[in-house]
mmCIF file of the C-alpha atoms, coordinates in Angstrom:
data_MODEL
# 
_entry.id   MODEL 
# 
loop_
_atom_site.group_PDB 
_atom_site.id 
_atom_site.type_symbol 
_atom_site.label_atom_id 
_atom_site.label_alt_id 
_atom_site.label_comp_id 
_atom_site.label_asym_id 
_atom_site.label_entity_id 
_atom_site.label_seq_id 
_atom_site.pdbx_PDB_ins_code 
_atom_site.Cartn_x 
_atom_site.Cartn_y 
_atom_site.Cartn_z 
_atom_site.occupancy 
_atom_site.B_iso_or_equiv 
_atom_site.pdbx_formal_charge 
_atom_site.auth_seq_id 
_atom_site.auth_comp_id 
_atom_site.auth_asym_id 
_atom_site.auth_atom_id 
_atom_site.pdbx_PDB_model_num 
ATOM 1   C CA . UNK A 1 1   ? -0.615  38.124 246.080 1.00 0.00 ? 1   UNK A CA 1 
ATOM 2   C CA . UNK A 1 2   ? -0.694  41.199 248.054 1.00 0.00 ? 2   UNK A CA 1 
ATOM 3   C CA . UNK A 1 3   ? 2.179   42.124 250.585 1.00 0.00 ? 3   UNK A CA 1 
ATOM 4   C CA . UNK A 1 4   ? 0.573   41.293 254.355 1.00 0.00 ? 4   UNK A CA 1 
ATOM 5   C CA . UNK A 1 5   ? 2.036   44.212 257.218 1.00 0.00 ? 5   UNK A CA 1 
ATOM 6   C CA . UNK A 1 6   ? 1.716   45.043 260.523 1.00 0.00 ? 6   UNK A CA 1 
ATOM 7   C CA . UNK A 1 7   ? -0.583  47.774 259.992 1.00 0.00 ? 7   UNK A CA 1 
ATOM 8   C CA . UNK A 1 8   ? -3.050  46.437 257.820 1.00 0.00 ? 8   UNK A CA 1 
ATOM 9   C CA . UNK A 1 9   ? -4.881  44.872 260.524 1.00 0.00 ? 9   UNK A CA 1 
ATOM 10  C CA . UNK A 1 10  ? -8.471  46.720 260.838 1.00 0.00 ? 10  UNK A CA 1 
ATOM 11  C CA . UNK A 1 11  ? -7.548  47.408 264.406 1.00 0.00 ? 11  UNK A CA 1 
ATOM 12  C CA . UNK A 1 12  ? -4.752  49.903 263.455 1.00 0.00 ? 12  UNK A CA 1 
ATOM 13  C CA . UNK A 1 13  ? -6.415  52.737 261.902 1.00 0.00 ? 13  UNK A CA 1 
ATOM 14  C CA . UNK A 1 14  ? -4.394  55.573 260.794 1.00 0.00 ? 14  UNK A CA 1 
ATOM 15  C CA . UNK A 1 15  ? -0.814  53.131 260.789 1.00 0.00 ? 15  UNK A CA 1 
ATOM 16  C CA . UNK A 1 16  ? 0.599   53.511 257.481 1.00 0.00 ? 16  UNK A CA 1 
ATOM 17  C CA . UNK A 1 17  ? 3.317   56.354 258.203 1.00 0.00 ? 17  UNK A CA 1 
ATOM 18  C CA . UNK A 1 18  ? 4.524   53.617 260.745 1.00 0.00 ? 18  UNK A CA 1 
ATOM 19  C CA . UNK A 1 19  ? 4.151   50.814 258.568 1.00 0.00 ? 19  UNK A CA 1 
ATOM 20  C CA . UNK A 1 20  ? 6.243   52.598 256.063 1.00 0.00 ? 20  UNK A CA 1 
ATOM 21  C CA . UNK A 1 21  ? 8.605   53.977 258.526 1.00 0.00 ? 21  UNK A CA 1 
ATOM 22  C CA . UNK A 1 22  ? 9.614   50.286 259.372 1.00 0.00 ? 22  UNK A CA 1 
ATOM 23  C CA . UNK A 1 23  ? 9.943   49.001 255.917 1.00 0.00 ? 23  UNK A CA 1 
ATOM 24  C CA . UNK A 1 24  ? 12.561  52.107 254.794 1.00 0.00 ? 24  UNK A CA 1 
ATOM 25  C CA . UNK A 1 25  ? 14.190  51.335 258.282 1.00 0.00 ? 25  UNK A CA 1 
ATOM 26  C CA . UNK A 1 26  ? 14.306  47.306 257.307 1.00 0.00 ? 26  UNK A CA 1 
ATOM 27  C CA . UNK A 1 27  ? 15.784  48.158 253.409 1.00 0.00 ? 27  UNK A CA 1 
ATOM 28  C CA . UNK A 1 28  ? 18.193  50.454 254.475 1.00 0.00 ? 28  UNK A CA 1 
ATOM 29  C CA . UNK A 1 29  ? 21.693  48.778 254.717 1.00 0.00 ? 29  UNK A CA 1 
ATOM 30  C CA . UNK A 1 30  ? 23.869  50.112 257.220 1.00 0.00 ? 30  UNK A CA 1 
ATOM 31  C CA . UNK A 1 31  ? 27.422  48.448 257.554 1.00 0.00 ? 31  UNK A CA 1 
ATOM 32  C CA . UNK A 1 32  ? 28.137  49.364 260.587 1.00 0.00 ? 32  UNK A CA 1 
ATOM 33  C CA . UNK A 1 33  ? 30.359  52.207 260.016 1.00 0.00 ? 33  UNK A CA 1 
ATOM 34  C CA . UNK A 1 34  ? 30.615  54.085 262.285 1.00 0.00 ? 34  UNK A CA 1 
ATOM 35  C CA . UNK A 1 35  ? 30.123  52.289 265.046 1.00 0.00 ? 35  UNK A CA 1 
ATOM 36  C CA . UNK A 1 36  ? 27.320  54.245 268.151 1.00 0.00 ? 36  UNK A CA 1 
ATOM 37  C CA . UNK A 1 37  ? 25.859  54.218 271.003 1.00 0.00 ? 37  UNK A CA 1 
ATOM 38  C CA . UNK A 1 38  ? 22.277  55.231 271.895 1.00 0.00 ? 38  UNK A CA 1 
ATOM 39  C CA . UNK A 1 39  ? 21.579  56.158 275.783 1.00 0.00 ? 39  UNK A CA 1 
ATOM 40  C CA . UNK A 1 40  ? 18.866  57.738 277.897 1.00 0.00 ? 40  UNK A CA 1 
ATOM 41  C CA . UNK A 1 41  ? 19.941  59.904 280.125 1.00 0.00 ? 41  UNK A CA 1 
ATOM 42  C CA . UNK A 1 42  ? 17.242  60.913 282.041 1.00 0.00 ? 42  UNK A CA 1 
ATOM 43  C CA . UNK A 1 43  ? 13.061  60.394 281.179 1.00 0.00 ? 43  UNK A CA 1 
ATOM 44  C CA . UNK A 1 44  ? 12.627  62.634 278.589 1.00 0.00 ? 44  UNK A CA 1 
ATOM 45  C CA . UNK A 1 45  ? 16.734  63.397 277.385 1.00 0.00 ? 45  UNK A CA 1 
ATOM 46  C CA . UNK A 1 46  ? 18.404  60.721 275.115 1.00 0.00 ? 46  UNK A CA 1 
ATOM 47  C CA . UNK A 1 47  ? 22.260  60.570 273.333 1.00 0.00 ? 47  UNK A CA 1 
ATOM 48  C CA . UNK A 1 48  ? 23.624  59.094 270.913 1.00 0.00 ? 48  UNK A CA 1 
ATOM 49  C CA . UNK A 1 49  ? 27.327  58.905 270.591 1.00 0.00 ? 49  UNK A CA 1 
ATOM 50  C CA . UNK A 1 50  ? 29.283  58.230 267.242 1.00 0.00 ? 50  UNK A CA 1 
ATOM 51  C CA . UNK A 1 51  ? 33.042  57.485 267.054 1.00 0.00 ? 51  UNK A CA 1 
ATOM 52  C CA . UNK A 1 52  ? 33.967  59.513 264.411 1.00 0.00 ? 52  UNK A CA 1 
ATOM 53  C CA . UNK A 1 53  ? 38.190  59.802 265.157 1.00 0.00 ? 53  UNK A CA 1 
ATOM 54  C CA . UNK A 1 54  ? 39.331  61.799 262.143 1.00 0.00 ? 54  UNK A CA 1 
ATOM 55  C CA . UNK A 1 55  ? 36.570  63.406 261.242 1.00 0.00 ? 55  UNK A CA 1 
ATOM 56  C CA . UNK A 1 56  ? 36.550  67.122 262.283 1.00 0.00 ? 56  UNK A CA 1 
ATOM 57  C CA . UNK A 1 57  ? 34.102  70.030 262.909 1.00 0.00 ? 57  UNK A CA 1 
ATOM 58  C CA . UNK A 1 58  ? 33.629  70.554 259.324 1.00 0.00 ? 58  UNK A CA 1 
ATOM 59  C CA . UNK A 1 59  ? 33.903  67.270 257.864 1.00 0.00 ? 59  UNK A CA 1 
ATOM 60  C CA . UNK A 1 60  ? 30.707  66.798 259.747 1.00 0.00 ? 60  UNK A CA 1 
ATOM 61  C CA . UNK A 1 61  ? 26.617  67.356 259.069 1.00 0.00 ? 61  UNK A CA 1 
ATOM 62  C CA . UNK A 1 62  ? 23.568  67.125 261.258 1.00 0.00 ? 62  UNK A CA 1 
ATOM 63  C CA . UNK A 1 63  ? 20.130  67.382 259.889 1.00 0.00 ? 63  UNK A CA 1 
ATOM 64  C CA . UNK A 1 64  ? 17.353  66.784 260.517 1.00 0.00 ? 64  UNK A CA 1 
ATOM 65  C CA . UNK A 1 65  ? 14.353  65.986 257.320 1.00 0.00 ? 65  UNK A CA 1 
ATOM 66  C CA . UNK A 1 66  ? 10.952  64.980 258.983 1.00 0.00 ? 66  UNK A CA 1 
ATOM 67  C CA . UNK A 1 67  ? 11.452  63.292 261.789 1.00 0.00 ? 67  UNK A CA 1 
ATOM 68  C CA . UNK A 1 68  ? 13.899  61.905 260.443 1.00 0.00 ? 68  UNK A CA 1 
ATOM 69  C CA . UNK A 1 69  ? 17.684  62.105 262.074 1.00 0.00 ? 69  UNK A CA 1 
ATOM 70  C CA . UNK A 1 70  ? 20.601  62.718 259.349 1.00 0.00 ? 70  UNK A CA 1 
ATOM 71  C CA . UNK A 1 71  ? 24.252  62.566 260.503 1.00 0.00 ? 71  UNK A CA 1 
ATOM 72  C CA . UNK A 1 72  ? 26.818  62.465 256.723 1.00 0.00 ? 72  UNK A CA 1 
ATOM 73  C CA . UNK A 1 73  ? 30.810  62.952 257.124 1.00 0.00 ? 73  UNK A CA 1 
ATOM 74  C CA . UNK A 1 74  ? 33.021  63.195 254.116 1.00 0.00 ? 74  UNK A CA 1 
ATOM 75  C CA . UNK A 1 75  ? 36.726  63.827 255.169 1.00 0.00 ? 75  UNK A CA 1 
ATOM 76  C CA . UNK A 1 76  ? 38.787  65.412 251.872 1.00 0.00 ? 76  UNK A CA 1 
ATOM 77  C CA . UNK A 1 77  ? 41.584  62.926 250.773 1.00 0.00 ? 77  UNK A CA 1 
ATOM 78  C CA . UNK A 1 78  ? 45.363  64.582 251.568 1.00 0.00 ? 78  UNK A CA 1 
ATOM 79  C CA . UNK A 1 79  ? 47.646  62.064 250.388 1.00 0.00 ? 79  UNK A CA 1 
ATOM 80  C CA . UNK A 1 80  ? 48.484  63.960 247.729 1.00 0.00 ? 80  UNK A CA 1 
ATOM 81  C CA . UNK A 1 81  ? 52.500  63.820 247.018 1.00 0.00 ? 81  UNK A CA 1 
ATOM 82  C CA . UNK A 1 82  ? 52.812  61.000 250.243 1.00 0.00 ? 82  UNK A CA 1 
ATOM 83  C CA . UNK A 1 83  ? 53.340  57.553 249.703 1.00 0.00 ? 83  UNK A CA 1 
ATOM 84  C CA . UNK A 1 84  ? 52.157  55.113 251.586 1.00 0.00 ? 84  UNK A CA 1 
ATOM 85  C CA . UNK A 1 85  ? 53.669  52.060 252.477 1.00 0.00 ? 85  UNK A CA 1 
ATOM 86  C CA . UNK A 1 86  ? 51.196  50.613 253.943 1.00 0.00 ? 86  UNK A CA 1 
ATOM 87  C CA . UNK A 1 87  ? 47.456  52.602 253.828 1.00 0.00 ? 87  UNK A CA 1 
ATOM 88  C CA . UNK A 1 88  ? 44.966  51.156 256.805 1.00 0.00 ? 88  UNK A CA 1 
ATOM 89  C CA . UNK A 1 89  ? 43.056  54.547 257.756 1.00 0.00 ? 89  UNK A CA 1 
ATOM 90  C CA . UNK A 1 90  ? 41.197  55.293 254.586 1.00 0.00 ? 90  UNK A CA 1 
ATOM 91  C CA . UNK A 1 91  ? 39.200  59.086 253.876 1.00 0.00 ? 91  UNK A CA 1 
ATOM 92  C CA . UNK A 1 92  ? 35.711  56.768 253.801 1.00 0.00 ? 92  UNK A CA 1 
ATOM 93  C CA . UNK A 1 93  ? 32.474  58.450 253.847 1.00 0.00 ? 93  UNK A CA 1 
ATOM 94  C CA . UNK A 1 94  ? 28.773  57.562 256.055 1.00 0.00 ? 94  UNK A CA 1 
ATOM 95  C CA . UNK A 1 95  ? 25.828  57.911 256.234 1.00 0.00 ? 95  UNK A CA 1 
ATOM 96  C CA . UNK A 1 96  ? 24.158  57.310 259.837 1.00 0.00 ? 96  UNK A CA 1 
ATOM 97  C CA . UNK A 1 97  ? 19.693  57.672 259.924 1.00 0.00 ? 97  UNK A CA 1 
ATOM 98  C CA . UNK A 1 98  ? 17.755  57.796 263.154 1.00 0.00 ? 98  UNK A CA 1 
ATOM 99  C CA . UNK A 1 99  ? 14.065  58.184 262.773 1.00 0.00 ? 99  UNK A CA 1 
ATOM 100 C CA . UNK A 1 100 ? 12.909  60.912 265.276 1.00 0.00 ? 100 UNK A CA 1 
ATOM 101 C CA . UNK A 1 101 ? 9.171   60.258 267.788 1.00 0.00 ? 101 UNK A CA 1 
ATOM 102 C CA . UNK A 1 102 ? 6.690   63.113 267.708 1.00 0.00 ? 102 UNK A CA 1 
ATOM 103 C CA . UNK A 1 103 ? 7.767   65.250 269.815 1.00 0.00 ? 103 UNK A CA 1 
ATOM 104 C CA . UNK A 1 104 ? 11.501  64.555 269.871 1.00 0.00 ? 104 UNK A CA 1 
ATOM 105 C CA . UNK A 1 105 ? 14.047  67.592 269.082 1.00 0.00 ? 105 UNK A CA 1 
ATOM 106 C CA . UNK A 1 106 ? 17.821  67.891 268.954 1.00 0.00 ? 106 UNK A CA 1 
ATOM 107 C CA . UNK A 1 107 ? 18.911  70.003 271.350 1.00 0.00 ? 107 UNK A CA 1 
ATOM 108 C CA . UNK A 1 108 ? 22.753  69.942 270.691 1.00 0.00 ? 108 UNK A CA 1 
ATOM 109 C CA . UNK A 1 109 ? 25.790  68.194 269.060 1.00 0.00 ? 109 UNK A CA 1 
ATOM 110 C CA . UNK A 1 110 ? 29.286  68.710 270.288 1.00 0.00 ? 110 UNK A CA 1 
ATOM 111 C CA . UNK A 1 111 ? 32.648  66.201 268.842 1.00 0.00 ? 111 UNK A CA 1 
ATOM 112 C CA . UNK A 1 112 ? 34.906  65.816 271.797 1.00 0.00 ? 112 UNK A CA 1 
ATOM 113 C CA . UNK A 1 113 ? 37.527  63.022 271.330 1.00 0.00 ? 113 UNK A CA 1 
ATOM 114 C CA . UNK A 1 114 ? 36.753  61.540 268.232 1.00 0.00 ? 114 UNK A CA 1 
ATOM 115 C CA . UNK A 1 115 ? 33.204  61.196 269.422 1.00 0.00 ? 115 UNK A CA 1 
ATOM 116 C CA . UNK A 1 116 ? 30.373  62.830 267.664 1.00 0.00 ? 116 UNK A CA 1 
ATOM 117 C CA . UNK A 1 117 ? 27.444  63.364 270.961 1.00 0.00 ? 117 UNK A CA 1 
ATOM 118 C CA . UNK A 1 118 ? 24.346  64.353 269.809 1.00 0.00 ? 118 UNK A CA 1 
ATOM 119 C CA . UNK A 1 119 ? 21.730  65.260 272.920 1.00 0.00 ? 119 UNK A CA 1 
ATOM 120 C CA . UNK A 1 120 ? 17.889  64.825 271.962 1.00 0.00 ? 120 UNK A CA 1 
ATOM 121 C CA . UNK A 1 121 ? 15.139  65.504 274.022 1.00 0.00 ? 121 UNK A CA 1 
ATOM 122 C CA . UNK A 1 122 ? 11.116  64.497 274.214 1.00 0.00 ? 122 UNK A CA 1 
ATOM 123 C CA . UNK A 1 123 ? 8.053   67.685 275.167 1.00 0.00 ? 123 UNK A CA 1 
ATOM 124 C CA . UNK A 1 124 ? 5.502   66.028 276.827 1.00 0.00 ? 124 UNK A CA 1 
ATOM 125 C CA . UNK A 1 125 ? 2.401   66.744 274.691 1.00 0.00 ? 125 UNK A CA 1 
ATOM 126 C CA . UNK A 1 126 ? -0.376  68.038 276.245 1.00 0.00 ? 126 UNK A CA 1 
ATOM 127 C CA . UNK A 1 127 ? -2.862  65.630 277.267 1.00 0.00 ? 127 UNK A CA 1 
ATOM 128 C CA . UNK A 1 128 ? -6.136  66.956 275.389 1.00 0.00 ? 128 UNK A CA 1 
ATOM 129 C CA . UNK A 1 129 ? -9.604  65.158 276.520 1.00 0.00 ? 129 UNK A CA 1 
ATOM 130 C CA . UNK A 1 130 ? -12.713 65.743 273.737 1.00 0.00 ? 130 UNK A CA 1 
ATOM 131 C CA . UNK A 1 131 ? -16.245 65.353 274.594 1.00 0.00 ? 131 UNK A CA 1 
ATOM 132 C CA . UNK A 1 132 ? -18.239 64.142 271.293 1.00 0.00 ? 132 UNK A CA 1 
ATOM 133 C CA . UNK A 1 133 ? -22.069 64.625 270.917 1.00 0.00 ? 133 UNK A CA 1 
ATOM 134 C CA . UNK A 1 134 ? -24.325 62.123 270.311 1.00 0.00 ? 134 UNK A CA 1 
ATOM 135 C CA . UNK A 1 135 ? -26.713 63.203 267.215 1.00 0.00 ? 135 UNK A CA 1 
ATOM 136 C CA . UNK A 1 136 ? -29.888 61.892 267.430 1.00 0.00 ? 136 UNK A CA 1 
ATOM 137 C CA . UNK A 1 137 ? -31.502 61.161 264.199 1.00 0.00 ? 137 UNK A CA 1 
ATOM 138 C CA . UNK A 1 138 ? -35.089 62.495 263.433 1.00 0.00 ? 138 UNK A CA 1 
ATOM 139 C CA . UNK A 1 139 ? -37.644 60.711 261.689 1.00 0.00 ? 139 UNK A CA 1 
# 
């Protein structure tokens, strides 16, 4: 039995990439760390804010790979020679992925008071009207 997806509908021609994107998003298991907010700042501007307390700028990496925003954090374990009676703050790494629509670009990032702000901007594409000539069949 073959798997039926929404992009297999006959009216949705050319949406195979979107179907693969939905499948990849469903399969990515996020454990909820770090918590984040996504806010719309204007009609074409967005901001993703991640709570990254304890991370420095050198511990964080932000990349865009094929319309996917990837934010990685990696802390070094500096417990050399220290004895902890209780260790509730662990050196932890994370990776958060966000899928960006076509025309959405990262305009900047800022680390402030333990919050990483990543700003996004959507550029409006030009609307192009195309007239298709109908060629008649000659007998």
